[in-house]
NUVEXMAR-126569 format. One record per residue: residue in one letter; x, y, z of N, C-alpha, C in turn. Coordinates in steps of 0.2 Angstrom, whole numbers, plus 2048, in hexadecimal, padded with zeros to 3 digits. Layout:
<pts>
AXYZXYZXYZ ...
</pts>
This chain:
<pts>
X98729791598429191997D29491C X97929091C97229191E97028E925 X96C29292996A28F92F96228F92F X95F28A93295828993395628D939 X95229293895129793E94929893F X94729A94594129C9479412A194C X93C2A594D93B2AA9529362A8957 X9362A895D9312A69629322A8969 X92E2A596D92F2A797492F2A0978 X9322A097D93329A98292D29A986 X92C29498992629498E92A293995 X92629499A9292949A192A28C9A3 X92E28C9A89302859AB92A2829AE X9252869B191F2839B491B2819AE X91A2849A89162829A391A27C9A0 X92027C99F92327799C9222709A0 X9222719A692126B9AB91A2689AA X91526D9AA90E26B9A990D2679A2 X91026A99D90F267996913260996 X91826099991C25A99991825499D X9152569A29112519A690B24F9A1 X90825499E90225299990524E994 X90A24F99090D24B98B90E24498E X91124399391323D99690D239997 X90823C99A90223899B8FE235995 X8FE23A9908FA23998A8FF233986 X905235985909230981909229984 X90922998B90822298E90321E98C X8FD22298B8F721E98A8F721C982 X8FB21F97E8FB21E97790221C974 X90621897890D21797790E212971 X90820F96E90920B96990820E962 X90721596290621995C90C21C95A X90D21D953913220950913228951 X91422B95791323295891A23495B X91C23A95892223D95B920243960 X92124196691F24696B92524B96C X92225196D92725796E92B256975 X93125797593625797B93425D97F X93425C98593326298A937268988 X93E26798794226C986942270980 X93E26D97B93C270975936274974 X93227497A92B27897A92D27F979 X92928297592A28A97492428C96F X92329296E91E29596A921298964 X92029595E92329895891F29E956 X9222A495591F2AA9539202AB94B X9262A99499282AA94292D2A4940 X92B2A093B93029B93993329E933 X93A29E93393E2A192E94129C929 X94229692B94529192794C292926 X94E28F92095528F91E95729791D X95C29992195E2A09219652A191F X9672A591B96E2A79199712AA91F X9772A892197B2AB92697C2B2926 X97D2B592097E2BC91F9782C1921 X9722BE92296D2C292496B2C192B X96E2BC92F96C2BB93696D2C193A X9722C59399732CB93D96C2CF93C X96A2D09369642D493595D2D1938 X95D2CA9399582C793C9592C8944 X95F2C89469602C994D95E2D194F X95F2D594A95C2DC94B9552DC94C X9512D894894A2D89489472D594F X94B2D09519492CD95894A2D295D X9502D695D9512DB96294D2E1962 X94B2E395C9472E995B9402E795D X93E2E295C9362E095D9362DE965 X93B2DB96893B2DA96F93B2E1973 X93F2E697093F2ED9749382F0973 X9352EF96D92E2F296C9282EF96F X9292EA9739242E69769252E597D X91F2E698191F2E698891F2DE98A X9222DC98F9212D599191A2D4992 X9172CE9919112CC99190F2C5994 X9092C49959072BD9989042B9993 X9062B29939032AD98F8FF2A8993 X8FA2A59908F729F9948F729998F X8F92949928F828E98E8F228A990 X8ED28998C8E728698E8E3283988 X8E027D9898DC27B9838E027697F X8DD27297B8E026D9778DD26E970 X8E126B96B8DF26B9648E3267960 X8E126695A8E52629558E526594E X8EA26494A8EA2669438EA26093E X8E625F9398E12649378DB26293B X8DA25C93E8D425B9428D6255947 X8D125494C8D224F9518D224894D X8CE2479488CD2419458D323F941 X8D624493E8DC2439398E224793C X8E32479428E824B9458EF249942 X8F324F9418FA24E93F8FE252944 X8FB2579478FF25B94D8FA25C953 X8FC25A9588F825B95E8FB261962 X8F72669648F926C9678F526E96D X8F82739718F52769778F427D975 X8EE2809778ED2879758F128C979 X8F22929768F52979798F129D979 X8EF2A197E8EB2A697F8EF2AC981 X8EE2B297E8F12B897F8EC2BD97D X8E72BF9828E12C39808E22CA97E X8E92CD9808E92D597F8EB2D7978 X8ED2D29748EF2D396D8F62D596C X8FA2D59729022D69719052D196D X9032CB96E9072C596A9052C6963 X8FF2C79618FD2C895A9002CD957 X9012D395A9042D995790C2D7956 X90F2D495B9162D295B9172CE955 X9132C99549142C494E9132C8948 X90F2CD94790E2D09419142D593F X9162D894591C2DC9439222D8941 X9232D29449292CE9429282CC93B X9222CA93A9202C79339222CD92E X9202D392F9212D992B9292DA92A X92C2DA9309332DB9309372D692C X9352D092D9382CA92A9372CA922 X9312CD9209302CD9199342D2915 X9372D791993C2DC9169422D9914 X9442D391894A2CF9179492C9911 X9432C990F9422C490A93E2BE90C X93C2BE9139382B89159312B9913 X92E2B39129272B390F9222B5915 X91E2B99139182BC9189142B691A X9122B592090E2AF9229072B191F X9042AC91B8FD2AE9188F72AB91D X8F92A79228F42A49268F42A992C X8EE2AA9308EE2AE9368F12AA93B X8F42AE9408F82AB9458F32A894A X8F42A194C8F029E9518F529B955 X8F729E95B8FD29C95F8FA295962 X8FF2919628FE28A965905287967 X90528296B90B27F96D90B27796B X90F27696690F26F96391126A968 X90E26596991026096E91125996B X90F25896591025296190E25295A X91224E95691124D94F91024694E X90A24594A90823E94990A23C941 X90D23694190F23493A90A231936 X90622D93990022A9358F922C939 X8F62329378F023493A8EA22F939 X8EB22A9348E52259348E522193A X8EA21F93D8EA21B9438EA21F94A X8E92259498E92299508E322D951 X8DD22B94F8D722F9508D522F957 X8D622995B8D52299628D922E966 X8E022E9648E42329678E223A966 X8E023B9608DE24295E8D7244962 X8D323F9638CD2409668CE24196E X8D223D9718D423D9788D724497A X8DC2469758DF24C9778DB252976 X8D72529718D22589708CD259974 X8CB2539788C625497D8C8254984 X8CF2559858D225698B8D225D98D X8D325E9948D42649968DB265998 X8DE26B9968E526D9988E427499A X8E82769A08E927D9A28E327F9A6 X8E32869A68E828A9A48EE28B9A8 X8F428C9A58FA28D9A78FD2949A5 X8FD2999A98FF29F9A79072A09A9 X90A2A59A59112A79A69122AD9A2 X9182B09A491A2B79A191F2B599C X91E2B99969232B89919282BE992 X92E2BD9929332C29949382C398E X9382BF98993D2C098493B2BD97D X93E2C097893D2BD9719432B996F X9432B396C9482AF96B9492AD964 X94F2AD9619512AB95B9542A495C X95129F959952298959956295953 X95A29195495D28D94F95B28694F X95828394A95527C94A95A278946 X95D27394996226F94595E268945 X95D26593F95A25F93E95F25993E X95E25494196224E94395E248943 X96224294395E23B94495A23B949 X95B23E94F95623E955951243955 X95024794F94C24C94F94F25394F X94C25895094F25E950951261957 X95626595795926895D95926F95C X95627296295527A96195B27D966 X95E28296396328696796128D966 X96129096C96029896C96629B96A X96529F96496B2A396196B2A9965 X9652AC9669652B396A95E2B496D X95E2B89729582B99759582C1977 X9532C49769522CB97894C2CC97D X94D2D09829482D19879432D6985 X93C2D49879372D99869382DE98B X9352E49899352EA98D9312E8993 X9332EB99992F2E999F9292EE99F X9242EB9A291E2EF9A391E2F49A9 
</pts>
């Protein structure tokens, strides 16, 4: 049996609350559009999406999570700024920016990607651009105003400490996906 997995970091409750307020205000102004807004409890920063994973290698994935957490000092992140993929005019994804200027996060992502490739997971061919997804737009043709409003808005900065690396299980259902933390490993203390 397979499980849909990804490795990431959680955000602080203060950040979660600020993002929830921002989503509530923006979604209220564009309530007539077919947009799937991210639920506050699902907000996280994905570092490596593994996808459908055979259960017999999950222990090895857990080892990767544990080893990389132990090899990384706790670090600070900042959520600030807004953006859209692929563009504000044709937005499919609305996101908030994530800043970590020391390079710890980028190095961690690279190590996880390298380690996961040894288990047969595909190496990410795009450069890592940390972001927090807040909405998925079903029909970008009808939402250019929303994309423009979001990308010209100010958000943050909201800073917080990242204390642990998490292995998440994503289960798809009628009401959308549900994320469960399968395991978490603490970063080394500074």
